[in-house]
Backbone as a printed PyTorch tensor [residue, N CA C, xyz], in Angstrom:
tensor([[[-27.1500,   5.3290,  -4.4290],
         [-28.7510,   4.6840,  -4.5310],
         [-28.6630,   3.2740,  -5.5400]],

        [[-28.1120,   4.1150,  -6.7310],
         [-28.2240,   3.1900,  -7.7480],
         [-26.8990,   2.2490,  -8.0430]],

        [[-25.9240,   2.8340,  -7.6070],
         [-24.4490,   1.6780,  -7.2610],
         [-24.9630,   0.8420,  -5.9320]],

        [[-25.7670,   0.6920,  -5.2950],
         [-25.6960,  -0.4100,  -4.0730],
         [-26.9450,  -1.4770,  -5.3650]],

        [[-27.8490,  -0.5230,  -5.8660],
         [-28.6270,  -1.7330,  -6.4120],
         [-28.0860,  -2.2130,  -7.9520]],

        [[-27.0380,  -1.7650,  -8.6460],
         [-26.1830,  -2.6570,  -9.4540],
         [-25.1870,  -3.7540,  -8.5900]],

        [[-25.1540,  -3.3980,  -8.1500],
         [-24.0020,  -4.3050,  -7.0580],
         [-24.8880,  -5.3110,  -6.3530]],

        [[-26.0410,  -5.0470,  -5.7980],
         [-26.7680,  -6.4200,  -5.6460],
         [-27.4260,  -7.1920,  -6.3670]],

        [[-27.1880,  -6.8980,  -7.6440],
         [-28.0010,  -7.4070,  -8.9360],
         [-26.8860,  -8.5840,  -9.2370]],

        [[-25.4210,  -8.0960,  -8.7210],
         [-24.4510,  -9.5230,  -8.7820],
         [-24.8740, -10.6280,  -7.7330]],

        [[-24.9180, -10.1330,  -6.9170],
         [-24.5740, -10.9490,  -5.2220],
         [-26.1420, -12.2710,  -5.9010]],

        [[-25.5010, -13.3580,  -5.2920],
         [-26.4310, -14.8470,  -5.1320],
         [-27.8080, -14.2020,  -4.1290]],

        [[-28.6800, -14.6720,  -4.4590],
         [-30.2300, -14.3390,  -4.0200],
         [-29.9690, -13.9530,  -2.3970]],

        [[-29.4910, -15.3370,  -1.4110],
         [-29.3620, -15.4210,  -0.4070],
         [-28.6810, -13.8820,   0.0420]],

        [[-27.4290, -13.7120,  -0.1050],
         [-26.4420, -12.9420,  -0.2080],
         [-27.3570, -11.2080,  -0.2750]],

        [[-28.2050, -11.9790,  -1.3440],
         [-28.8820, -10.4080,  -2.1550],
         [-30.1310,  -9.3050,  -0.8070]],

        [[-30.4330, -10.3480,  -0.0310],
         [-31.5050, -10.4400,   0.9500],
         [-31.0190, -10.4020,   2.3520]],

        [[-29.8110, -10.3230,   2.8950],
         [-29.1480,  -9.4650,   3.5810],
         [-28.3500,  -8.2270,   3.6120]],

        [[-28.2170,  -8.1260,   2.1080],
         [-28.1700,  -7.0890,   1.7870],
         [-29.2320,  -5.4170,   1.9990]],

        [[-30.2920,  -5.7950,   1.2940],
         [-31.2150,  -4.9580,   1.8030],
         [-31.6540,  -5.1920,   3.0100]],

        [[-31.3580,  -5.6660,   4.2350],
         [-32.1560,  -6.7290,   5.5740],
         [-31.7210,  -5.1840,   6.0930]],

        [[-33.5620,  -4.7620,   6.4960],
         [-32.8570,  -3.0820,   7.2630],
         [-32.6570,  -1.8620,   6.4370]],

        [[-32.2350,  -2.2470,   5.2590],
         [-31.6080,  -1.0020,   4.3420],
         [-33.0150,   0.1880,   4.3550]],

        [[-33.0450,   1.3100,   4.4120],
         [-33.8520,   2.4560,   4.2550],
         [-33.4600,   3.0110,   4.1470]],

        [[-33.8220,   3.3550,   2.2580],
         [-33.1820,   4.2440,   1.0290],
         [-33.3950,   5.4350,   1.6540]],

        [[-34.2540,   6.2100,   2.0890],
         [-34.3090,   7.3320,   2.8190],
         [-33.1510,   7.9160,   3.6610]],

        [[-32.3570,   6.8880,   3.9410],
         [-31.1410,   7.4330,   4.8610],
         [-30.0640,   7.3090,   4.1250]],

        [[-30.0800,   7.2820,   2.7950],
         [-29.0290,   6.8980,   1.9700],
         [-28.4050,   8.0940,   0.9420]],

        [[-27.3500,   8.1680,   0.6590],
         [-26.3050,   7.4310,   1.6950],
         [-25.8880,   7.9850,   3.0820]],

        [[-25.2710,   7.2620,   3.7260],
         [-24.6690,   7.3230,   4.7590],
         [-23.4850,   8.8010,   4.6850]],

        [[-23.5480,   9.3670,   5.3150],
         [-22.5500,  10.3270,   5.4700],
         [-21.2520,  10.2960,   6.0430]],

        [[-20.6080,   8.6290,   5.8590],
         [-19.4070,   8.6350,   6.9390],
         [-17.9140,   9.3020,   5.7830]],

        [[-17.2760,   9.9550,   6.9210],
         [-16.3520,  10.4070,   5.9650],
         [-14.5550,   9.9310,   6.5810]],

        [[-14.8490,   9.0860,   7.0240],
         [-13.6790,   8.3320,   7.6750],
         [-13.9210,   6.7590,   7.4160]],

        [[-13.0430,   5.4480,   7.9580],
         [-12.9950,   4.7310,   7.9790],
         [-13.2190,   4.2870,   9.3890]],

        [[-12.2900,   5.4010,  10.3720],
         [-13.4710,   4.7090,  11.7900],
         [-14.7940,   5.1170,  11.9400]],

        [[-15.4680,   5.9660,  11.5620],
         [-16.7390,   6.3440,  11.2000],
         [-17.4440,   4.9830,  10.7060]],

        [[-16.8750,   4.4460,   9.8750],
         [-17.1610,   3.2970,   9.4710],
         [-17.2490,   2.1060,   9.8890]],

        [[-16.3650,   1.5950,  10.6660],
         [-16.5760,   0.8360,  10.7910],
         [-17.0910,   0.7030,  12.4790]],

        [[-17.2100,   2.0680,  13.3920],
         [-17.9680,   2.4310,  14.4810],
         [-19.3230,   1.7030,  13.8580]],

        [[-19.9990,   2.3540,  12.7930],
         [-21.1570,   1.6940,  12.1640],
         [-21.1260,   0.6780,  11.8670]],

        [[-20.2890,  -0.3290,  11.5140],
         [-20.6240,  -1.7870,  11.4660],
         [-20.2900,  -2.6000,  12.7030]],

        [[-19.8460,  -2.1880,  13.7300],
         [-19.5280,  -2.2160,  15.1580],
         [-21.0120,  -2.1380,  15.6800]],

        [[-22.0410,  -1.5550,  15.9180],
         [-23.0840,  -0.6700,  15.9410],
         [-24.1620,  -1.9300,  15.8920]],

        [[-23.6800,  -2.4600,  14.1560],
         [-25.0250,  -3.2720,  13.7280],
         [-24.5100,  -4.5770,  14.6260]],

        [[-23.2480,  -5.4200,  14.6590],
         [-23.1860,  -6.0670,  15.3630],
         [-23.1080,  -6.3270,  17.1510]],

        [[-24.1390,  -5.3910,  17.1490],
         [-24.0420,  -4.8010,  19.0560],
         [-24.2510,  -6.0080,  19.5230]],

        [[-25.0390,  -7.1080,  18.9500],
         [-25.2620,  -8.0960,  19.9360],
         [-24.8370,  -9.6120,  19.5520]],

        [[-23.8390,  -9.5030,  19.0560],
         [-23.0650, -10.4540,  18.2020],
         [-21.4450,  -9.7240,  18.1970]],

        [[-20.9200,  -9.4990,  19.3360],
         [-19.7610,  -8.4390,  18.6880],
         [-18.6020,  -9.1490,  17.9850]],

        [[-17.8360,  -8.1840,  17.0540],
         [-17.2390,  -8.9140,  16.7220],
         [-15.8440,  -8.5500,  17.0380]],

        [[-14.7700,  -9.4660,  17.2120],
         [-13.5200,  -9.1470,  17.6030],
         [-12.5630,  -8.0140,  16.9550]],

        [[-12.7640,  -7.9220,  15.8960],
         [-11.8200,  -7.2250,  15.0550],
         [-12.8140,  -6.8320,  13.8260]],

        [[-13.5510,  -5.7050,  14.0450],
         [-14.4920,  -5.5870,  12.8540],
         [-13.4960,  -5.0950,  11.6380]],

        [[-12.7700,  -4.7280,  11.6280],
         [-11.3270,  -4.0240,  10.4460],
         [-10.9960,  -5.5170,   9.3580]],

        [[-10.6840,  -6.6530,  10.4390],
         [-10.9330,  -8.0620,   9.3440],
         [-11.5940,  -8.7420,   9.1140]],

        [[-13.4210,  -8.5920,   9.7180],
         [-14.0040,  -9.0920,   8.9130],
         [-14.9480,  -8.1060,   7.6470]],

        [[-14.4480,  -6.9490,   7.6880],
         [-14.6020,  -5.7920,   6.8020],
         [-13.8000,  -6.4110,   5.3760]],

        [[-12.8560,  -6.5440,   5.9430],
         [-11.5850,  -6.7390,   4.8190],
         [-12.1910,  -8.3120,   4.2160]],

        [[-12.1960,  -9.0980,   4.5590],
         [-12.9090, -10.5800,   4.2990],
         [-13.9200,  -9.9730,   3.7570]],

        [[-14.8440,  -9.5010,   4.1830],
         [-16.3900,  -9.3600,   3.1350],
         [-15.8860,  -8.6120,   2.1270]],

        [[-15.1520,  -7.6490,   2.0190],
         [-14.7860,  -6.8270,   1.0060],
         [-13.9440,  -7.9190,  -0.0090]],

        [[-13.0440,  -8.9900,   0.4920],
         [-12.7970,  -9.3790,  -0.4400],
         [-13.5340, -10.8290,  -1.2980]],

        [[-14.4910, -11.0050,  -0.6930],
         [-15.8320, -11.9860,  -1.3430],
         [-15.8220, -11.2580,  -2.3530]],

        [[-16.5530, -10.3630,  -2.1580],
         [-17.2010,  -9.7160,  -3.0130],
         [-15.8260,  -9.0000,  -4.0000]],

        [[-15.3340,  -8.9280,  -4.0420],
         [-14.3220,  -8.8270,  -4.5470],
         [-14.3830, -10.1780,  -5.9350]],

        [[-14.2440, -11.1060,  -5.3100],
         [-14.0180, -12.7500,  -5.8130],
         [-15.8050, -12.7580,  -6.7610]],

        [[-16.7070, -12.2190,  -6.1520],
         [-18.1540, -12.6790,  -6.4730],
         [-18.5210, -11.4430,  -7.4900]],

        [[-18.0310, -10.6920,  -7.7440],
         [-18.2690,  -9.2430,  -8.8910],
         [-17.8110,  -9.1320,  -9.6950]],

        [[-18.2690,  -8.3510, -10.9830],
         [-17.4890,  -8.3730, -11.6510],
         [-16.3180,  -6.9340, -11.7560]],

        [[-15.1770,  -7.0950, -12.3570],
         [-14.1370,  -6.0450, -12.1080],
         [-14.4150,  -4.5300, -12.2490]],

        [[-15.8690,  -4.9110, -13.0850],
         [-16.1740,  -3.2660, -13.6100],
         [-16.7890,  -2.4860, -12.5010]],

        [[-17.4840,  -3.5370, -11.8900],
         [-18.9060,  -3.2010, -10.8590],
         [-17.7290,  -2.9280,  -9.8640]],

        [[-16.9420,  -3.8390,  -9.0320],
         [-15.8840,  -3.6280,  -8.2760],
         [-15.6570,  -1.9200,  -8.2090]],

        [[-14.7620,  -1.5520,  -9.3710],
         [-14.4350,   0.0040,  -9.1720],
         [-15.1450,   0.8800,  -9.1590]],

        [[-16.4110,   0.5780, -10.1410],
         [-17.5510,   1.0530,  -9.9940],
         [-18.0740,   1.3810,  -8.0610]],

        [[-18.2280,   0.4820,  -7.9400],
         [-18.4260,   0.3170,  -5.9990],
         [-17.1670,   1.5880,  -5.5710]],

        [[-16.0840,   1.1160,  -5.8700],
         [-15.0110,   2.2750,  -5.5370],
         [-15.3420,   3.7610,  -5.3700]],

        [[-15.7050,   3.6390,  -6.8800],
         [-15.1780,   5.0480,  -7.0550],
         [-16.8240,   6.2110,  -6.6650]],

        [[-17.6460,   5.2060,  -6.1090],
         [-19.0520,   5.8430,  -5.4390],
         [-18.4340,   5.8350,  -4.0510]],

        [[-17.7930,   5.9390,  -3.6120],
         [-17.3190,   5.9560,  -1.8910],
         [-16.1060,   7.3220,  -1.7750]],

        [[-16.0060,   7.7490,  -0.5990],
         [-15.2110,   8.4210,   0.1910],
         [-14.0970,   7.7150,  -0.3370]],

        [[-12.6930,   8.5170,  -0.4190],
         [-11.5700,   8.0350,  -0.9580],
         [-11.0600,   7.5270,   0.3850]],

        [[-11.2380,   8.0940,   1.5720],
         [-10.7480,   6.6560,   3.0170],
         [-11.9560,   5.3320,   2.8650]],

        [[-12.9800,   5.5020,   2.5100],
         [-13.6180,   4.3740,   2.9410],
         [-12.8790,   3.4040,   0.7860]],

        [[-12.7050,   4.3190,   0.1740],
         [-12.5450,   3.6220,  -1.0190],
         [-10.9840,   2.7760,  -1.1700]],

        [[-10.3250,   3.3430,  -0.1440],
         [ -8.7330,   2.6250,   0.2090],
         [ -9.2080,   1.3670,   0.8940]],

        [[-10.0090,   1.5520,   1.7740],
         [-10.5610,   0.3460,   2.8380],
         [-10.7560,  -0.7010,   1.8020]],

        [[-11.7310,  -0.6660,   0.8690],
         [-12.3130,  -1.0110,  -0.0840],
         [-11.1450,  -1.6600,  -1.1430]],

        [[-10.5080,  -1.0650,  -1.7860],
         [ -9.6400,  -1.4510,  -2.9580],
         [ -8.2700,  -1.9700,  -1.6860]]])
């Protein structure tokens, strides 16, 4: 949770609002262990407007975040993730 708060501090206000939209701290952290579980969660979040390629969408979001936050914060977020997700993030 602390890392999510640190990350959000570097986001533009509008994006920060979207970041926290629907977030339930009591359900944090999510216990996803694989990239497939993560992509399944993303797919469910966009059920009303399905993503044709969730993996491509996730890669695009991660690329934008990489440009918007400091390199140090990007690394800290990576090391807070389980290895399979860290590989997707990096």
